C-alpha positions, 0 to 999 in steps of 0.5 A: 105421428108426433115427435113425442111418440118417437121420444117415448119409444126411445126412452121405453126401449133404449132408456134414451132421454130427449136432451134439450141442449140449446137454451136459445132453440128450445124447439130443437132436441137430440136423442143420443146413443147411451153407450157412445154419446153419438146422436141418433136423431135430431128433433125439430119443432118449428113454427111455419112463418106463413101459416103459424102452425107448428111443424115437426121434423127430424133427422135420423142417422140411419143411412140414406139407402133407406130412402130407396129401401123404404120409399115414402113421401114423409122421407127426404134428405136431412133438414139440418144435418149433413152427410149420407148417414142422415135421413129427414122425416116429416111428422104428421098424421100420415107418417108411418110409426113402424117405419120411423121406429125401424129407422130409429132402431137402425140408427141406434144399432149403428151408433152403438158399434165401436169396433169390428168382429173377426171370425176365427173359425168360419162355418162352411157355406151351406147349400143355397136353396132356390125358391119360386116366387109365391104371392103372400097375403099382407098381414100383421104378425100374430101371437101363436095359435090359441091353446085348446084349454084357453077360456072361451072369453079370451078366445072370443076377445081375440076374434074381436080383433080387426086386421087392417092397415096396422096404423097406430090409430087402428091399434088403439081402436082395437085395444079399446074394443077388446078392453071393453069386451074384457072389462069384467073378466077375471082369471086364476092363472098366475103370470110367469116369464118376461115380456117387453114391448113398446105400446103393449096391447092384448094383441101382443100377448100370447095365450099364457101371458093373456091369462097371466095378465088378467089374473094379475089385474084381478088381484090389482082390483082387489088391492093386491099388487103383485110383480109383473113386467112393466110392459104388461103393467102399462096395459092396465094403465092404458085401460084406466085412461080409456075408461075400461072397467071403471065407473067415471073419470074420477074413478079412473084418476083415483085408480091411477093414483092407487097404481102409483102407490101400490106398484111404483111406491112399493118398489115393484114397478120400474121407476121410469114409469112415474114420469109417464104416469104423471104426464098422463094423469095431468093430461087426462084431468085436463081432457076430462075437465077436472077442478083446477086444484086437482089438475095442479097436483099432476102438473110438471112443477117446472111448468108451474114455476115458469108460468108463475114467473111469467105472470109476475112479470106480466102483472108486477103491480100485483106481486110482492117484491120477493115474488117479483124478484124471484121471477126476474131471477128465474129468467135472468139465470139467477145472476141478480141474486148474486149482485152486491146490490142484494147481498149488501142491501137485501130488501132495499136492493130487491125493492129497487130492482122490482120498482125498475121493472114495474116502472118499465112495464107501466111506462112502456105500456103507456107508450104502446111498446109493452116491454113484457111483450117485447121480451116474452111475446104474445100468447101463441096457439100451439097444437096439443096432443094429450095422451099422444104417447099412450095407447088411447082411443077417443071415440067421442070427440067431446064438446068444444071448451077452454080449460084455463090452467092459469093466466099464462096457459090455456088448453082449448078443444075444438071438435075434438082437436086440442090447442094450447095457448101459452107464451112459447119460449121459442119466441122469447127475446132473452137477450133483450130481457138480460140486457135490461137486468144487466143495465139495471144492476150496473146502475144500481151498483153505482148508485149504492156504491157497492163496488164490483162495478159492471162494464157498460154496453152502449146497446143497453142504455135504453134501460137507463130511463127506468132506473133513473126514474126509480132512483130519483123517486127514492131520493125524494122519498128519503129527503121527505122522510128526514125533513124536520117535522113541525107539530103545533099544539093548540089543544090548551089555547082555548082554556088558557084564553078563557082563564086569562079573560076572567082574571083580567076582568077581576083585577083591572079597571076599565082604563087599565083594560083599554091601555093593555088591549093592544098588548093582550092582542100581541100576546094572543098572537104569540101564543098561537105560534107556539111550536114544537120542532122534532129533532133531526139525525144525530149529527151537528147540523142545524135546521138551515144547514139541513135545508141547504143539503136537501135542496142540493140533493134534490134540486142541485141548487140552494140559491133560493134558501141562501138568498132568503136567509141572507147567507153567503154560499162560501160561509154556508159551505164552510159551516156544513163541511166543518159540521160533517168533517168528523163523519166524512173526514173530507170536504163534502161541499164545494163553492165555486163562483158563489155556487154550492155543489155536492162532491159526487163521491159523497152524494149517496153517503149524504143521502144515507146520512140524512136517512139513517143518521150515519154515513155509509162508508165508500167501498 
């Protein structure tokens, strides 16, 4: 038995949904009584540290007296909870479903009690009858005896049923045998009355209900969906999953979709069936090797979103900035989307965040310390039980195969047993990932002078090396982009030279030509150096001053340029400060001991000035 079956039972019988309350412990969940909010069961899915296999257990609040009333090797004291009200249950293939359901029923019953009862007029005690001990045969509860007018086909179907241990496996096998026997049967006795049962089968229906169900199914197969209790409608869904009355898996999936449209979308059925139906269609499509585009129609959207985000973070170089930034936000809780880096700089801020993650992935892999694996772990192997919460019998175990849903999730079948390869959230290091995002946000806010600065944490400074590398690369790119472009136009020099030679030969004597030979050579050299210099940004800096600023921004030193141009540092500082005073209203360069330096408060503003032609006002 699996925990998923207990969760399905709780939802179907009591409308209790499984609640995952702890983000850091995704393997833990609770089932709470709706009326009181009290916990009825704590569900635990954990990995065995020695074998690596997934272990499923739960604590049920049914009272420790059940350890004596229902002795079983699967029952023990509670694993996590404390007190005499809790019992621990280990889940595996030997766990008795009926026992677990019975214990859970007791937990819900006790959890629903909010007061006490007072009997005002007690009835007199009846005479107690004493009975002798009589041995009774072990048998399952059976529907009422068949009526005389019951069709022979139904009577024969009931005789096909095999009594035995009463296990869920036997229940599924009996359903499959009886269903195949009745796959073509039709009836004309309409359904009437109510019916409620978890994991319903033909064996749970009385004679009138059997005829009513098969009549309803006859109409459904003709495209007419009539009202019927949801528990009875589940039997039809189970038939389709088991291949009863269908021609192929493709036909089965098509009829499941028709059922959703005709029974649920039309408002006849219980809307709560839809979640189970989508899950079963997805699992059925995987088990039967449907094309990936078909399977994706039924995948839980949240699962796809998670896998897509993981793949972006795993291979960031293959994603756009928007795709990668959305992935960063998915696992950081959208805190990055609210950063002033994004609100004030939008695409530029998004690119800086993305480039920092790309740099971290690339550099960490080169150092054999992959930051993606450190944050999200290697793909692990988990047991996967398709259609475990449905009445489903698989007589043919099927061939061994792999079904790759995407690069982050693969389903593997070996001798009929299924596994899932995925990055299990139980093994995420969310603190490490969030510290990376927090430190990146902190550094980028300071670099871009956004205001609302974050408080640094010493344990997060490991990420600084990646942010600094990205910031340095952007500064170099900006300075390279604003460097004056020199364009030499040589297209007309050859023609001019030829025309000059013809003219000279026609006007000058041989002596004149000899005298002017040296002068002509000088003119040719001058012509070859004719240049066109592109204009810089719209502020009063000459080319030499811009070279000085670029050197200071890029290398923190302009000594070489000053020396080559015989320029005193103090004179250069005064000239640049004067040229930029109207823009900044303050001194942007200092000169101490003949060393020029940029005032740090204006470094980012100068960079933006050179890039855009206008400064960014400090916040």
